[in-house]
C-alpha positions in Angstrom: 98.9 128.1 90.5 96.4 126.1 92.1 92.6 126.1 92.2 92.1 128.1 95.4 94.5 130.5 94.4 92.8 131.3 91.0 89.6 131.8 92.6 90.9 134.1 95.1 92.7 136.2 92.2 89.5 136.4 90.5 87.2 137.6 93.4 90.0 140.2 94.1 90.0 141.5 90.5 86.6 141.9 90.7 86.6 144.0 93.8 90.0 145.1 94.7 88.5 147.2 97.9 86.6 144.6 99.1 89.2 141.6 99.0 89.1 142.1 103.0 85.8 140.5 103.2 86.8 137.7 101.0 89.6 136.7 103.7 86.8 137.0 106.5 84.7 134.6 104.4 87.0 132.0 103.7 88.8 132.1 107.0 85.7 130.2 108.9 85.8 127.5 105.7 89.4 127.2 106.2 89.2 126.4 110.1 86.4 124.1 109.6 88.5 122.2 106.9 91.5 121.9 109.6 89.2 121.0 112.3 87.8 118.1 110.1 91.0 116.9 109.2 92.7 116.8 112.4 89.2 115.5 114.1 88.4 112.8 111.5 91.1 112.2 108.7 94.2 112.0 110.7 93.1 109.5 113.6 91.7 107.1 111.1 95.1 107.2 109.2 96.9 106.4 112.3 94.3 103.5 113.0 94.8 102.0 109.7 98.5 102.4 110.1 98.6 100.5 113.5 96.3 97.7 112.2 98.3 97.3 108.8 101.3 97.1 111.1 99.8 94.6 113.6 98.5 92.4 110.1 102.3 92.9 108.9 103.6 91.1 112.5 101.4 88.3 112.4 103.2 84.9 112.9 102.4 81.1 113.3 100.6 80.3 116.8 99.5 83.8 117.5 96.1 84.0 119.0 93.7 86.2 117.0 90.1 87.5 116.6 88.4 88.4 113.4 86.1 91.3 113.0 83.4 88.8 112.8 84.1 87.5 116.3 85.8 84.3 115.6 88.6 83.6 117.6 91.5 81.1 116.4 95.3 80.4 116.3 97.0 81.4 113.0 98.5 77.9 111.3 100.0 79.5 108.3 100.4 83.0 106.6 100.2 83.3 102.9 101.8 86.7 102.6 101.5 86.9 98.6 98.0 86.4 98.4 97.5 88.1 102.0 95.5 85.0 103.4 95.9 83.4 106.8 94.9 80.1 107.9 93.6 79.8 111.5 92.4 76.8 113.6 89.0 77.7 115.0 88.7 74.2 117.2 91.4 72.2 118.6 89.5 69.2 119.5 88.4 68.8 115.5 91.4 70.8 114.0 88.8 72.8 112.0 90.8 75.4 110.2 89.4 78.5 108.4 91.1 80.5 105.5 90.6 84.2 105.9 92.1 87.6 104.6 94.8 89.4 106.6 92.8 92.6 106.8 90.0 90.6 108.6 91.9 90.2 111.5 90.9 92.7 114.2 93.6 91.9 116.9 96.2 89.9 118.4 95.3 88.1 121.7 98.4 88.6 124.0 99.2 86.4 126.7 97.9 88.8 129.3 94.6 89.4 127.4 94.1 85.6 127.7 94.6 85.6 131.3 92.4 88.5 131.9 89.6 86.7 129.9 89.6 83.9 132.5 
Protein backbone atom coordinates (compact mmCIF):
# COMPACT_ATOMS: atom_id res chain seq x y z
CA UNK A 1 0.00 0.00 0.00
CA UNK A 2 1.50 3.35 -0.97
CA UNK A 3 1.65 6.54 1.08
CA UNK A 4 -1.33 8.29 -0.54
CA UNK A 5 -3.60 5.30 -0.01
CA UNK A 6 -2.54 5.13 3.64
CA UNK A 7 -3.54 8.75 4.19
CA UNK A 8 -6.92 8.23 2.54
CA UNK A 9 -7.60 5.13 4.65
CA UNK A 10 -6.64 6.92 7.89
CA UNK A 11 -8.79 9.94 7.12
CA UNK A 12 -11.72 7.77 6.08
CA UNK A 13 -11.55 5.84 9.39
CA UNK A 14 -11.82 9.08 11.36
CA UNK A 15 -14.88 10.31 9.50
CA UNK A 16 -16.68 7.53 7.61
CA UNK A 17 -19.62 9.72 6.60
CA UNK A 18 -17.43 12.59 5.35
CA UNK A 19 -15.17 10.66 3.00
CA UNK A 20 -16.86 12.32 0.03
CA UNK A 21 -15.49 15.66 1.23
CA UNK A 22 -12.00 14.21 1.23
CA UNK A 23 -12.34 13.24 -2.42
CA UNK A 24 -13.62 16.74 -3.25
CA UNK A 25 -10.62 18.22 -1.46
CA UNK A 26 -8.01 15.96 -3.08
CA UNK A 27 -9.40 16.17 -6.62
CA UNK A 28 -8.13 19.74 -7.33
CA UNK A 29 -4.69 18.84 -5.94
CA UNK A 30 -4.48 15.82 -8.21
CA UNK A 31 -5.61 17.93 -11.17
CA UNK A 32 -2.94 20.55 -10.46
CA UNK A 33 -0.31 17.82 -10.16
CA UNK A 34 -1.27 16.35 -13.53
CA UNK A 35 -1.32 19.79 -15.13
CA UNK A 36 2.14 20.51 -13.74
CA UNK A 37 3.45 17.19 -15.09
CA UNK A 38 2.06 17.67 -18.61
CA UNK A 39 3.07 21.33 -18.89
CA UNK A 40 6.48 21.32 -17.17
CA UNK A 41 8.04 17.90 -16.64
CA UNK A 42 7.09 16.03 -19.80
CA UNK A 43 8.26 18.68 -22.32
CA UNK A 44 11.60 18.97 -20.52
CA UNK A 45 12.10 15.20 -20.66
CA UNK A 46 11.35 15.23 -24.39
CA UNK A 47 13.74 18.15 -24.93
CA UNK A 48 16.51 16.36 -23.02
CA UNK A 49 15.95 13.15 -24.98
CA UNK A 50 16.23 15.03 -28.30
CA UNK A 51 19.44 16.75 -27.13
CA UNK A 52 20.94 13.44 -25.99
CA UNK A 53 20.11 11.90 -29.37
CA UNK A 54 21.68 14.84 -31.21
CA UNK A 55 24.85 14.63 -29.11
CA UNK A 56 24.99 10.87 -29.62
CA UNK A 57 24.87 11.33 -33.39
CA UNK A 58 27.77 13.81 -33.56
CA UNK A 59 30.41 12.91 -36.11
CA UNK A 60 33.61 14.35 -37.47
CA UNK A 61 33.28 17.51 -39.63
CA UNK A 62 29.87 18.47 -38.18
CA UNK A 63 29.45 22.22 -37.70
CA UNK A 64 28.25 22.90 -34.15
CA UNK A 65 27.36 25.76 -31.85
CA UNK A 66 28.00 25.51 -28.11
CA UNK A 67 25.72 26.86 -25.40
CA UNK A 68 28.32 29.60 -24.94
CA UNK A 69 27.78 30.75 -28.53
CA UNK A 70 31.05 29.40 -29.94
CA UNK A 71 30.90 28.02 -33.48
CA UNK A 72 33.24 25.28 -34.59
CA UNK A 73 33.80 22.10 -36.56
CA UNK A 74 34.09 18.73 -34.85
CA UNK A 75 37.61 17.35 -35.16
CA UNK A 76 37.34 14.32 -32.90
CA UNK A 77 34.95 12.70 -30.45
CA UNK A 78 36.04 10.72 -27.40
CA UNK A 79 32.91 8.86 -26.36
CA UNK A 80 34.48 7.21 -23.31
CA UNK A 81 35.28 10.58 -21.67
CA UNK A 82 32.32 12.33 -23.37
CA UNK A 83 34.58 15.03 -24.83
CA UNK A 84 34.56 16.68 -28.24
CA UNK A 85 37.41 18.60 -29.83
CA UNK A 86 36.23 21.40 -32.11
CA UNK A 87 38.23 23.63 -34.44
CA UNK A 88 37.11 27.21 -33.86
CA UNK A 89 39.47 29.02 -36.26
CA UNK A 90 40.37 27.62 -39.66
CA UNK A 91 43.28 29.98 -40.36
CA UNK A 92 45.26 29.33 -37.15
CA UNK A 93 43.85 25.84 -36.62
CA UNK A 94 42.78 26.76 -33.07
CA UNK A 95 41.06 23.87 -31.30
CA UNK A 96 38.99 23.68 -28.15
CA UNK A 97 38.10 20.66 -26.03
CA UNK A 98 34.52 20.71 -24.70
CA UNK A 99 32.07 18.27 -23.17
CA UNK A 100 29.48 16.68 -25.42
CA UNK A 101 26.65 18.12 -23.34
CA UNK A 102 27.81 21.69 -24.05
CA UNK A 103 26.94 21.33 -27.75
CA UNK A 104 23.74 23.31 -28.24
CA UNK A 105 23.02 22.43 -31.86
CA UNK A 106 24.40 20.93 -35.01
CA UNK A 107 24.34 23.41 -37.87
CA UNK A 108 23.07 21.85 -41.08
CA UNK A 109 23.95 22.98 -44.59
CA UNK A 110 20.62 24.81 -45.05
CA UNK A 111 21.11 26.63 -41.70
CA UNK A 112 24.52 27.81 -42.90
CA UNK A 113 23.02 29.12 -46.16
CA UNK A 114 20.24 30.95 -44.27
CA UNK A 115 22.78 32.67 -41.99
CA UNK A 116 24.68 34.14 -44.98
